[in-house]
Residue frames relative to the residue before (quaternion, step in Angstrom):
aa qw qx qy qz dx dy dz
M 1.0000 0.0000 0.0000 0.0000 0.00 0.00 0.00
N 0.3994 -0.7617 0.4758 0.1841 3.49 -0.80 1.10
D 0.2821 -0.7799 0.5374 0.1525 3.61 -1.00 0.74
S 0.4537 0.7062 -0.4400 0.3191 3.55 1.22 0.24
K 0.7427 -0.4278 0.1821 0.4820 3.53 0.30 1.48
P 0.1433 0.8417 -0.5112 0.0983 3.58 0.69 1.07
I 0.7355 0.4409 -0.2220 0.4640 3.53 1.14 -0.69
I 0.0762 -0.7533 0.6519 0.0426 3.50 -1.08 0.89
E 0.6944 -0.5043 0.3134 0.4066 3.54 -1.24 0.41
T 0.3831 -0.7099 0.5413 0.2372 3.55 -0.92 0.96
K 0.4116 -0.7065 0.5303 0.2242 3.51 -1.22 0.70
T 0.4934 -0.6740 0.4625 0.2973 3.59 -0.96 0.81
P 0.3503 -0.7532 0.5131 0.2162 3.61 -0.67 1.02
G 0.6273 -0.5425 0.4011 0.3890 3.54 -1.30 0.25
A 0.7204 -0.4465 0.2933 0.4424 3.57 -1.28 0.26
A 0.6770 0.5068 -0.2963 0.4440 3.60 0.81 -0.99
V 0.6726 0.4768 -0.2981 0.4810 3.56 0.88 -0.96
R 0.6423 0.5309 -0.3280 0.4449 3.59 0.96 -0.81
M 0.6534 0.5056 -0.3214 0.4628 3.59 0.99 -0.80
I 0.6502 0.5200 -0.3206 0.4518 3.61 0.98 -0.83
T 0.7175 0.4552 -0.2690 0.4536 3.53 0.83 -1.01
Q 0.6580 0.4895 -0.3253 0.4708 3.63 1.22 -0.23
V 0.6861 0.4553 -0.2657 0.5014 3.58 1.20 -0.63
A 0.6520 0.5700 -0.3334 0.3726 3.60 0.81 -0.96
P 0.6552 0.5342 -0.3515 0.4022 3.69 0.87 -0.70
F 0.6053 0.5504 -0.3586 0.4495 3.61 1.23 -0.24
L 0.7803 0.2924 -0.1695 0.5263 3.60 1.20 -0.15
L 0.6821 0.5656 -0.3098 0.3449 3.56 0.83 -0.92
P 0.6019 0.5704 -0.3909 0.3994 3.66 0.95 -0.67
V 0.6500 0.4899 -0.3351 0.4744 3.63 0.96 -0.73
F 0.6357 0.5402 -0.3220 0.4476 3.56 0.96 -0.91
F 0.6643 0.4824 -0.3011 0.4851 3.62 0.91 -0.92
F 0.6765 0.5262 -0.3083 0.4128 3.58 0.83 -1.01
K 0.6696 0.5041 -0.3047 0.4524 3.59 1.08 -0.72
M 0.6632 0.4297 -0.2904 0.5397 3.58 1.29 -0.34
A 0.4408 -0.7405 0.4322 0.2657 3.62 -0.28 1.24
V 0.6768 0.5165 -0.3182 0.4170 3.59 0.91 -0.87
L 0.7452 0.3892 -0.2063 0.5007 3.59 1.13 -0.65
A 0.3754 0.7660 -0.4708 0.2251 3.59 1.28 -0.07
F 0.6397 0.5663 -0.3330 0.3990 3.60 1.00 -0.79
I 0.7506 0.3459 -0.2162 0.5198 3.58 1.13 -0.65
S 0.3307 0.7581 -0.5093 0.2378 3.60 1.14 0.37
P 0.6598 0.4846 -0.3511 0.4546 3.71 1.04 -0.44
L 0.4541 0.7416 -0.4233 0.2542 3.61 1.25 -0.37
P 0.6538 0.5045 -0.3433 0.4475 3.70 0.77 -0.86
L 0.6708 0.4704 -0.2965 0.4906 3.59 1.00 -0.88
F 0.5863 0.5662 -0.3701 0.4457 3.64 1.04 -0.64
I 0.7042 0.4633 -0.2776 0.4609 3.57 0.82 -1.03
L 0.6202 0.5511 -0.3334 0.4476 3.54 1.07 -0.88
T 0.6746 0.5037 -0.3024 0.4469 3.62 0.92 -0.96
L 0.6241 0.5546 -0.3485 0.4261 3.60 1.03 -0.73
R 0.7984 0.3802 -0.1428 0.4445 3.55 0.98 -0.91
N 0.7825 0.3297 -0.1103 0.5165 3.55 1.20 -0.60
P 0.6528 -0.4876 0.3840 0.4343 3.61 -1.28 0.21
I 0.6265 -0.5982 0.3679 0.3382 3.53 -1.16 0.74
W 0.5863 0.5835 -0.3788 0.4151 3.58 1.10 -0.61
M 0.6102 0.5388 -0.3557 0.4591 3.67 1.10 -0.64
S 0.6288 0.5356 -0.3191 0.4646 3.56 1.02 -0.78
G 0.6625 0.5018 -0.3019 0.4671 3.54 0.94 -0.93
L 0.6405 0.5187 -0.3207 0.4666 3.62 0.99 -0.77
A 0.6642 0.5036 -0.2888 0.4711 3.59 0.98 -0.88
L 0.6158 0.5401 -0.3168 0.4783 3.57 1.09 -0.77
A 0.6757 0.4912 -0.2945 0.4641 3.57 0.83 -0.98
C 0.6346 0.5364 -0.3244 0.4520 3.57 0.99 -0.80
N 0.6896 0.4833 -0.2766 0.4629 3.59 0.88 -0.89
V 0.6373 0.5147 -0.3218 0.4748 3.55 1.04 -0.79
A 0.6522 0.5230 -0.3161 0.4485 3.57 0.98 -0.83
I 0.6482 0.5051 -0.3120 0.4768 3.60 1.02 -0.87
L 0.6730 0.4865 -0.2981 0.4706 3.57 0.88 -0.91
Y 0.6155 0.5572 -0.3288 0.4500 3.61 0.99 -0.72
L 0.7032 0.4685 -0.2378 0.4791 3.54 1.02 -0.96
T 0.7762 0.3723 -0.1714 0.4791 3.57 1.04 -0.77
G 0.7521 0.3190 -0.1710 0.5508 3.59 1.29 -0.35
T 0.6669 -0.4705 0.4017 0.4153 3.47 -1.22 -0.72
Q 0.6531 -0.5150 0.3826 0.4023 3.60 -1.23 0.27
T 0.6285 0.5339 -0.3326 0.4576 3.54 1.14 -0.77
E 0.6460 0.5058 -0.3229 0.4717 3.62 0.98 -0.83
A 0.6451 0.5353 -0.3076 0.4501 3.56 0.95 -0.85
G 0.6631 0.5220 -0.2820 0.4564 3.52 0.99 -1.00
V 0.6595 0.5196 -0.2811 0.4648 3.58 0.88 -1.03
A 0.6869 0.5027 -0.2574 0.4574 3.51 0.85 -1.10
T 0.6372 0.5453 -0.3398 0.4256 3.59 0.93 -0.86
F 0.6894 0.4744 -0.2999 0.4579 3.58 0.84 -1.02
C 0.6593 0.5180 -0.3079 0.4497 3.58 0.95 -0.91
W 0.6803 0.4882 -0.2892 0.4639 3.59 0.85 -0.96
L 0.6477 0.5312 -0.3131 0.4475 3.57 0.99 -0.87
S 0.7475 0.4183 -0.2284 0.4627 3.58 0.76 -1.04
V 0.7467 0.3858 -0.2175 0.4962 3.61 0.84 -0.97
G 0.7868 0.4063 -0.1772 0.4294 3.57 0.81 -1.03
V 0.7831 0.2738 -0.1484 0.5383 3.57 1.20 -0.50
L 0.7358 0.4217 -0.2805 0.4495 3.59 0.60 -1.01
F 0.6542 0.5304 -0.3259 0.4294 3.61 0.86 -0.94
P 0.7255 0.3945 -0.2842 0.4871 3.72 0.63 -0.86
Y 0.5998 0.5553 -0.3762 0.4362 3.60 1.04 -0.60
L 0.6683 0.4626 -0.3079 0.4946 3.62 0.94 -0.86
I 0.5939 0.5380 -0.3927 0.4513 3.65 0.98 -0.60
R 0.6579 0.5129 -0.3105 0.4557 3.61 0.90 -0.91
R 0.7143 0.4790 -0.2607 0.4387 3.56 0.91 -0.95
S 0.7994 0.3058 -0.1354 0.4992 3.58 0.91 -0.96
G 0.3514 -0.7404 0.5138 0.2537 3.58 1.05 -0.59
K 0.6451 0.5042 -0.3125 0.4817 3.66 1.28 0.14
I 0.3738 -0.7524 0.5104 0.1836 3.52 -0.55 1.28
R 0.7141 0.4757 -0.2930 0.4218 3.61 0.69 -1.03
L 0.6745 0.4830 -0.2981 0.4722 3.55 0.88 -0.93
S 0.6482 0.5187 -0.3226 0.4546 3.59 0.94 -0.78
F 0.6414 0.5248 -0.3010 0.4718 3.55 1.05 -0.82
A 0.6612 0.5228 -0.3093 0.4403 3.57 0.87 -0.96
F 0.6850 0.4918 -0.2830 0.4569 3.53 0.85 -0.93
S 0.6807 0.4897 -0.2759 0.4698 3.57 0.97 -0.91
Y 0.6560 0.5138 -0.3023 0.4630 3.57 1.04 -0.85
I 0.6478 0.5071 -0.3075 0.4781 3.59 0.91 -0.89
Y 0.6255 0.5410 -0.3317 0.4539 3.58 1.04 -0.79
L 0.6760 0.5086 -0.2812 0.4531 3.58 0.89 -0.97
I 0.6853 0.4593 -0.2863 0.4873 3.56 0.85 -0.99
G 0.6204 0.5416 -0.3348 0.4580 3.67 1.01 -0.78
V 0.6751 0.4855 -0.3095 0.4612 3.59 0.90 -0.86
L 0.6296 0.5357 -0.3332 0.4535 3.57 1.01 -0.76
V 0.6502 0.5101 -0.3074 0.4717 3.59 0.98 -0.91
L 0.6810 0.4776 -0.2948 0.4703 3.58 0.86 -0.97
T 0.6229 0.5254 -0.3557 0.4577 3.63 0.99 -0.63
F 0.6568 0.4833 -0.3108 0.4882 3.61 0.87 -0.83
A 0.6561 0.5076 -0.3258 0.4536 3.59 0.96 -0.79
F 0.6398 0.5156 -0.3227 0.4697 3.58 1.04 -0.69
L 0.6698 0.4830 -0.2991 0.4781 3.60 0.91 -0.91
A 0.6481 0.5109 -0.3226 0.4634 3.59 0.98 -0.75
N 0.6553 0.4991 -0.3198 0.4682 3.62 0.96 -0.79
R 0.6369 0.5344 -0.3223 0.4527 3.54 1.05 -0.81
A 0.7094 0.4361 -0.2450 0.4966 3.56 1.13 -0.74
G 0.4749 -0.6893 0.4259 0.3435 3.59 1.32 -0.03
M 0.5756 0.5599 -0.3819 0.4576 3.59 1.07 0.70
G 0.5156 -0.5552 0.5225 0.3910 3.51 -1.42 0.12
I 0.6536 -0.5437 0.3371 0.4044 3.58 -1.17 0.48
I 0.6577 0.4941 -0.3279 0.4646 3.66 0.97 -0.74
E 0.6416 0.5229 -0.3174 0.4628 3.51 1.02 -0.84
Y 0.6371 0.5327 -0.3094 0.4632 3.62 1.05 -0.82
I 0.6666 0.5029 -0.2995 0.4615 3.60 0.94 -0.90
R 0.6220 0.5534 -0.3099 0.4592 3.53 1.08 -0.84
A 0.6714 0.4876 -0.2831 0.4811 3.54 0.94 -0.96
D 0.6584 0.5252 -0.3115 0.4401 3.52 0.95 -0.90
I 0.6463 0.5052 -0.3026 0.4854 3.60 1.02 -0.89
S 0.6452 0.5430 -0.3190 0.4325 3.55 0.93 -0.82
M 0.6647 0.4918 -0.2785 0.4886 3.50 0.96 -0.96
G 0.6331 0.5437 -0.3223 0.4468 3.60 1.02 -0.83
I 0.6356 0.5159 -0.3264 0.4726 3.60 1.01 -0.84
D 0.6511 0.5293 -0.3149 0.4435 3.58 0.94 -0.89
R 0.6686 0.4998 -0.3001 0.4616 3.54 0.97 -0.89
L 0.6947 0.4826 -0.2813 0.4531 3.60 0.91 -0.89
V 0.6185 0.5413 -0.3509 0.4486 3.55 1.09 -0.64
A 0.6362 0.5571 -0.3196 0.4275 3.57 1.10 -0.74
I 0.6059 0.5551 -0.3638 0.4386 3.61 1.20 -0.39
P 0.4789 -0.6848 0.4654 0.2917 3.63 -0.78 1.03
N 0.8519 0.1033 -0.1136 0.5007 3.58 -1.02 0.90
S 0.3113 0.7624 -0.5057 0.2570 3.55 1.14 0.68
P 0.5023 -0.6458 0.4681 0.3339 3.63 -0.92 0.81
V 0.5991 0.5707 -0.3522 0.4373 3.57 1.13 -0.63
K 0.6026 0.5477 -0.3453 0.4666 3.58 1.11 -0.71
T 0.6424 0.5078 -0.3167 0.4786 3.60 0.96 -0.83
L 0.6490 0.5134 -0.3258 0.4573 3.63 0.93 -0.83
V 0.6293 0.5369 -0.3194 0.4623 3.58 1.01 -0.85
E 0.6592 0.5014 -0.3064 0.4692 3.60 1.00 -0.84
E 0.6838 0.4922 -0.2673 0.4676 3.58 1.05 -0.79
Q 0.8201 0.2729 -0.1144 0.4897 3.57 0.77 -1.06
G 0.4344 -0.6406 0.4912 0.3996 3.51 1.18 -0.61
R 0.6207 -0.5925 0.3619 0.3643 3.54 -1.08 0.71
D 0.6676 0.5147 -0.2965 0.4489 3.55 0.94 -0.92
G 0.6407 0.5247 -0.3138 0.4644 3.55 1.09 -0.79
L 0.6542 0.4888 -0.3125 0.4852 3.63 0.95 -0.82
F 0.6326 0.5361 -0.3378 0.4453 3.58 0.95 -0.88
K 0.6789 0.4936 -0.2989 0.4540 3.57 0.86 -0.98
Q 0.6425 0.5286 -0.3227 0.4512 3.61 1.00 -0.80
L 0.6523 0.5081 -0.3066 0.4714 3.59 0.99 -0.89
M 0.6618 0.5072 -0.3048 0.4603 3.59 0.91 -0.88
T 0.6457 0.5384 -0.2983 0.4519 3.57 1.09 -0.83
E 0.8054 0.3467 -0.1286 0.4632 3.54 0.80 -1.10
L 0.4653 0.7145 -0.4376 0.2854 3.58 1.25 -0.23
P 0.6642 0.5114 -0.3513 0.4171 3.69 0.69 -0.88
S 0.7061 0.4307 -0.2795 0.4877 3.60 0.74 -1.03
G 0.6215 0.5650 -0.3602 0.4058 3.60 1.01 -0.71
V 0.6717 0.4783 -0.2857 0.4882 3.56 1.00 -0.91
M 0.6758 0.5021 -0.3070 0.4437 3.62 0.87 -0.84
I 0.6509 0.5068 -0.2946 0.4824 3.54 1.06 -0.85
A 0.6573 0.5184 -0.3278 0.4379 3.59 0.88 -0.90
T 0.6810 0.4657 -0.3014 0.4780 3.61 0.95 -0.90
L 0.6159 0.5515 -0.3478 0.4422 3.62 0.98 -0.70
I 0.6887 0.4729 -0.2818 0.4719 3.54 0.92 -0.96
G 0.5956 0.5687 -0.3527 0.4444 3.54 1.22 -0.60
F 0.6270 0.5128 -0.3232 0.4894 3.60 1.02 -0.74
W 0.6778 0.5097 -0.2841 0.4473 3.59 0.90 -0.96
I 0.6613 0.5181 -0.3021 0.4505 3.58 0.91 -0.92
N 0.6955 0.4772 -0.2848 0.4554 3.55 0.88 -0.92
L 0.6150 0.5266 -0.3366 0.4808 3.55 1.11 -0.68
L 0.6414 0.5254 -0.3250 0.4550 3.57 1.00 -0.86
F 0.6935 0.4587 -0.2942 0.4712 3.64 0.77 -0.98
A 0.6302 0.5383 -0.3459 0.4398 3.62 0.94 -0.77
S 0.6497 0.5130 -0.3221 0.4593 3.60 1.05 -0.78
Q 0.6725 0.4752 -0.3224 0.4668 3.57 1.13 -0.47
F 0.7177 0.4610 -0.2475 0.4596 3.60 1.01 -0.78
V 0.7235 0.3587 -0.2192 0.5475 3.61 1.09 -0.71
Q 0.2731 -0.8023 0.5095 0.1484 3.55 -0.15 1.25
G 0.8034 0.2311 -0.2050 0.5091 3.56 -0.77 1.09
F 0.4586 0.6991 -0.4595 0.2999 3.62 1.20 -0.01
L 0.7806 0.1065 -0.0457 0.6141 3.60 1.03 -0.82
S 0.5203 -0.6157 0.4790 0.3475 3.58 -1.10 0.61
P 0.6247 -0.5699 0.3837 0.3712 3.62 -1.08 0.65
Q 0.6878 0.5013 -0.2868 0.4398 3.62 1.12 -0.58
F 0.4327 0.7519 -0.4343 0.2426 3.56 1.25 -0.26
W 0.7391 0.4347 -0.2482 0.4507 3.57 0.74 -1.01
S 0.6994 0.4304 -0.2870 0.4932 3.62 1.12 -0.36
E 0.6892 0.4717 -0.2866 0.4694 3.63 1.26 -0.05
Y 0.3960 0.7339 -0.4827 0.2674 3.61 1.25 -0.05
R 0.0609 0.7777 -0.6194 0.0885 3.55 -1.00 0.93
N 0.4231 -0.6980 0.5221 0.2474 3.55 -0.95 0.95
P 0.5326 -0.5936 0.4703 0.3779 3.59 -1.12 0.51
E 0.5961 -0.6148 0.3804 0.3493 3.59 -1.03 0.77
W 0.6386 0.5619 -0.3427 0.3987 3.59 1.03 -0.67
L 0.5009 0.6825 -0.4144 0.3341 3.55 1.27 -0.28
I 0.5682 0.6129 -0.3794 0.3970 3.59 1.22 -0.54
W 0.6515 0.5589 -0.3273 0.3951 3.63 1.01 -0.73
P 0.6696 0.4272 -0.3302 0.5099 3.72 0.90 -0.61
T 0.5818 0.5779 -0.3738 0.4334 3.55 1.16 -0.57
L 0.6878 0.4761 -0.2579 0.4835 3.53 0.92 -1.03
G 0.6224 0.5503 -0.3238 0.4527 3.57 1.10 -0.76
C 0.6512 0.4984 -0.3039 0.4848 3.56 0.99 -0.83
G 0.6527 0.5167 -0.3187 0.4533 3.53 0.99 -0.77
A 0.6222 0.5475 -0.3203 0.4588 3.60 1.13 -0.71
L 0.6147 0.5659 -0.3401 0.4315 3.57 1.10 -0.60
F 0.5155 0.6510 -0.4193 0.3669 3.59 1.20 -0.32
A 0.5453 0.6344 -0.3906 0.3842 3.58 1.20 -0.43
F 0.6677 0.4741 -0.3030 0.4874 3.60 1.15 -0.56
T 0.0983 -0.8484 0.5170 0.0575 3.61 0.58 1.13
E 0.8652 0.0637 -0.0844 0.4901 3.55 -1.07 0.94
H 0.6051 0.5026 -0.4004 0.4701 3.59 1.03 0.65
A 0.7173 -0.4757 0.2779 0.4266 3.58 -1.17 0.37
P 0.6301 0.5149 -0.3690 0.4491 3.70 0.90 -0.70
Y 0.6029 0.5694 -0.3661 0.4222 3.61 1.02 -0.69
Y 0.7001 0.4556 -0.2692 0.4794 3.60 0.85 -1.01
I 0.6112 0.5227 -0.3695 0.4655 3.61 1.06 -0.57
G 0.6700 0.5017 -0.2884 0.4650 3.57 0.94 -0.88
L 0.6522 0.5335 -0.3192 0.4337 3.51 0.99 -0.85
N 0.6850 0.4745 -0.2703 0.4822 3.59 0.95 -0.93
G 0.6456 0.5218 -0.3192 0.4572 3.56 1.02 -0.80
F 0.6570 0.5172 -0.3068 0.4546 3.58 0.97 -0.97
K 0.6479 0.5214 -0.3270 0.4488 3.60 0.96 -0.80
F 0.6516 0.5217 -0.3017 0.4608 3.50 1.02 -0.92
L 0.6954 0.4757 -0.2846 0.4573 3.63 0.83 -0.91
L 0.5750 0.5973 -0.3835 0.4068 3.57 1.14 -0.55
V 0.5814 0.5858 -0.3887 0.4096 3.57 1.09 -0.65
F 0.6423 0.5225 -0.3397 0.4461 3.66 0.94 -0.75
Y 0.6530 0.4809 -0.3215 0.4889 3.58 1.09 -0.67
G 0.5681 0.5557 -0.3758 0.4768 3.56 1.20 -0.49
F 0.6333 0.5225 -0.3301 0.4657 3.62 0.95 -0.81
Q 0.6792 0.4809 -0.2997 0.4664 3.55 0.87 -0.95
G 0.6224 0.5364 -0.3412 0.4566 3.63 1.01 -0.75
L 0.6655 0.4803 -0.3058 0.4827 3.61 0.93 -0.88
S 0.6129 0.5502 -0.3450 0.4502 3.59 1.06 -0.64
V 0.6246 0.5230 -0.3231 0.4816 3.58 1.09 -0.83
I 0.6502 0.5058 -0.3133 0.4725 3.56 0.97 -0.92
S 0.6132 0.5553 -0.3269 0.4569 3.60 0.96 -0.86
F 0.6556 0.5016 -0.3055 0.4747 3.59 0.91 -0.98
L 0.6794 0.4930 -0.3057 0.4493 3.66 0.81 -0.96
L 0.6521 0.5111 -0.3245 0.4563 3.61 0.94 -0.82
T 0.6620 0.4855 -0.3022 0.4845 3.55 1.06 -0.76
R 0.6091 0.5780 -0.3221 0.4372 3.53 1.09 -0.84
Y 0.7788 0.3002 -0.1481 0.5305 3.56 0.97 -0.87
K 0.5149 -0.7137 0.3836 0.2800 3.53 1.27 0.58
I 0.3601 0.7010 -0.5165 0.3349 3.58 0.96 0.89
L 0.0667 0.8219 -0.5486 0.1382 3.57 -0.28 1.30
G 0.7715 0.4064 -0.2573 0.4165 3.53 -1.40 -0.04
F 0.8532 -0.1124 0.1044 0.4986 3.55 -1.07 -0.89
G 0.6379 0.5405 -0.3377 0.4324 3.58 0.97 -0.77
R 0.6437 0.5226 -0.2991 0.4723 3.56 1.05 -0.86
A 0.6704 0.4847 -0.3045 0.4721 3.60 0.93 -0.89
L 0.6312 0.5432 -0.3211 0.4510 3.63 1.02 -0.78
L 0.6971 0.4685 -0.2840 0.4625 3.54 0.88 -0.93
F 0.6032 0.5326 -0.3483 0.4809 3.60 1.09 -0.67
S 0.6563 0.5158 -0.3160 0.4510 3.59 0.87 -0.94
M 0.6493 0.5080 -0.3094 0.4739 3.60 0.97 -0.91
A 0.6604 0.5139 -0.3238 0.4415 3.57 0.88 -0.83
I 0.6942 0.4962 -0.2733 0.4440 3.57 0.95 -0.93
F 0.7982 0.3481 -0.1424 0.4706 3.52 0.81 -1.12
L 0.7874 0.3321 -0.1755 0.4889 3.59 1.09 -0.53
A 0.8042 0.2460 -0.0788 0.5352 3.56 1.11 -0.64
M 0.1663 0.8300 -0.5181 0.1223 3.58 1.02 0.69
P 0.6177 0.5257 -0.3687 0.4540 3.68 0.92 -0.65
L 0.6469 0.5105 -0.3258 0.4634 3.59 1.02 -0.69
V 0.6259 0.5460 -0.3136 0.4602 3.53 1.10 -0.87
L 0.6616 0.5006 -0.3007 0.4704 3.60 0.93 -0.94
S 0.6605 0.5010 -0.3115 0.4644 3.60 0.93 -0.85
L 0.6184 0.5448 -0.3228 0.4653 3.56 1.06 -0.84
G 0.6891 0.4726 -0.2876 0.4680 3.62 0.91 -0.88
F 0.6435 0.5329 -0.3156 0.4499 3.58 1.06 -0.81
F 0.7624 0.3883 -0.2153 0.4707 3.60 0.73 -1.07
D 0.4797 0.6550 -0.4423 0.3810 3.61 1.22 -0.16
L 0.5478 0.6218 -0.3959 0.3957 3.57 1.19 -0.58
W 0.7664 0.3473 -0.1928 0.5048 3.64 0.98 -0.78
F 0.7690 0.4104 -0.1993 0.4478 3.58 0.96 -0.88
D 0.1813 -0.8158 0.5267 0.1555 3.56 1.28 -0.41
F 0.1049 -0.8440 0.5255 0.0233 3.63 0.56 1.22
R 0.6644 0.5246 -0.3337 0.4148 3.60 0.88 -0.73
R 0.6347 0.5040 -0.3355 0.4801 3.54 1.06 -0.65
K 0.6739 0.4982 -0.3095 0.4493 3.59 0.96 -0.86
F 0.6939 0.4476 -0.2763 0.4917 3.58 0.91 -0.83
G 0.6179 0.5574 -0.3438 0.4350 3.60 1.08 -0.59
Q 0.7020 0.4520 -0.2641 0.4828 3.57 1.16 -0.64
S 0.5955 0.6045 -0.3507 0.3961 3.58 1.27 -0.44
């Protein structure tokens, strides 16, 4: 997230809109979380509430949603939702309001969320008398067994194709980057939607000006170098790190595309269609565009043409 003057003054909504945005966050996060398709944007009502209201109101809405989810769901659901809502829906927008810096606010909120997840697993592992890796392995193993027992489960098909040991190894290999990427995209999606719903929250140029810091290339190359240690711990560390860092180049690639679409005045349905095609059909091209933009600065070249 770029910090080059991204935030402009928010406009005060009308009375009806203000009432809806103050009441909805007390119920909508639970509703979204229960619907798998909308789970990623379940922090959004809290995000918008935090941008416009005192922090105590966000805390009250958070407590209300956690209580509802605890009564209607499981402790695991309530725990996962609490940490996600707190970091993405409350802490992230609160830090943006206080500092005015998107990138710094994101970094602090993201590290907080990942740190809490690690500490939670460490606590559960210690309570079970295991190491954290051993606990995660046991948890994944039991999860596979439970999912295989479900009739017509996709996991059952994967077990038949790869074998149980093969699927278990794949999950253990890709779990770290999968969790980190999912949470990263969660931050990005909620920031994107908030910028659309809260008029004046971000400047119109924000999404077309995003640029990764130049030093990001070094950890990316370092992770790539670890691929030399085939089938050893450094290899898996490098693989997960490389996948995670690629997401940032994807963001920069999409930012370049956004700039080009704005440059050539492609708006509305055509813009949405081209973005969808880029994300779902041409992601390798988007990643390459973001990676090589560091050296070629496509926006400057096309801006001068």
